[in-house]
N, C-alpha and C positions, 0 to 999 in steps of 0.2 A: 556733483552732480552723485542724489543721491538714490539709489534702488533699491526697493521692498524688500526683493524674491534673491532667494539664495543664485540666481543666475547670475544676476545683475550684479553682484558679490562678485564672483569669478571672474568677469568680464572686465568689473574696474580692477582687480589684481592683475589680468593681464594687461592692460592698458596701462598700469604704471609701472609694470616689470618692462614691457618696451620700452617705455621712454628713459628709463635707466638702462638703458642695452643700448639705445640709440645716443643716449649722453655719453656713454662710455667710447661707442664707434667715434664719435665726431670728436673729441679730448685724443684720440688715439692715431683720426686725420691730422686733426691739427701740430699736435708733436712731426708726425711725419712730415708735414709740409715745412714747419719748422726749422727740423733738421737738416732737411734738404736746399734749404732757401741759404740759413747762416752756418753751416756746416764751417767748424774752426778751420783751418787755412795752416794754420801754426801747426800741427801735428800733422800735415800730409807730408812723407817721402818723399821729395825731390832733389834730390843730391844732384847739384851741377856735377856735369866731367869736365869743364870745360877749364878749371883750374889748377893752374904751371906752376911746381919749380922752377923758380929762374933756370935751372941747367935742366933741361926737360932728354929724356933718353926717347928719341925714334917718337915713331908715332903712337905708340904702348903708352899709357899714364896711365897706371895703376897708383899717382901722387896725387893725382886729380883728385882718383874716388876717394883715398882716402882724407884727402884736406876737406873735400865737400862734407863727407861724414863726421868728421869735428866741428866745423862750420854748422851744419845741418843741427847736433849736439847744443854749442856751443851759443846757441839762437835762441834752443831750447831753454838752455839751466838759467839763460837771458832773459827771456819774457817769465818763469820765477819767478827771478831774481827781485823784477821792473815792480809786480805784484807784490811778493816780501814789504819791496821797499815802500814803496807807497803805502799799504797798510801799516808799517808800522812808522813812518812821516806823523799820519792823520791820528794815531792814537797817542805819538809822540805828543806832537802840537798841539792836542786836546786836552794832556797831561798836565802841560809846558816844562817838560823836560829834556833841558838841553842835551844834554850828554846821548838820551835818543836820539836825539833828531839828528845827531852827524852821526850817526851810526846808520840813519834810515837811507839818511845823502848819501851814503858810502856804496850803501849798497842800491840805489838808485843810478846813480854816475856806475857803477861797474855791472848792471845792468843791461843800461843803455850802448855800453862798450861792445858788450857781448853781443848784443842785439845787431851792433855793426862792426862786426868781426870780419864781415871783406872787406868793407872800408879801408876797417885802420889796417892789415895787414897789405892792401892795394897802399894805401900812404906809407907807410913801413919798405915798401918794396922786398917785402915777401914772395905775396903771388906775383903772377904776370896780370 
């Protein structure tokens, strides 16, 4: 769009500025919608209170809160170890290093055990 007058050039500048602002607003709206729809639930604090040590004390269950917090922390650490193990295995596989692949597999298995900690503790009979 070519405008020969000085006033026409001002209008073009305002139109370009409005387009930039609309682009930024639409980007912010897209990020907000993606955040709402794809929120990471792993970081939400949802500590279960129904974990019980084999010998409970009446109706008050402070052990359940402590065990729930410990399981939540173990799961967060397990997720980190899983990601670290996958990255380490892929890079070791690419470089062809067998020793690094063994270490990465150890991290993967440890991370999986930490993520599945409630099932492991129930299987061992530690929690009911």
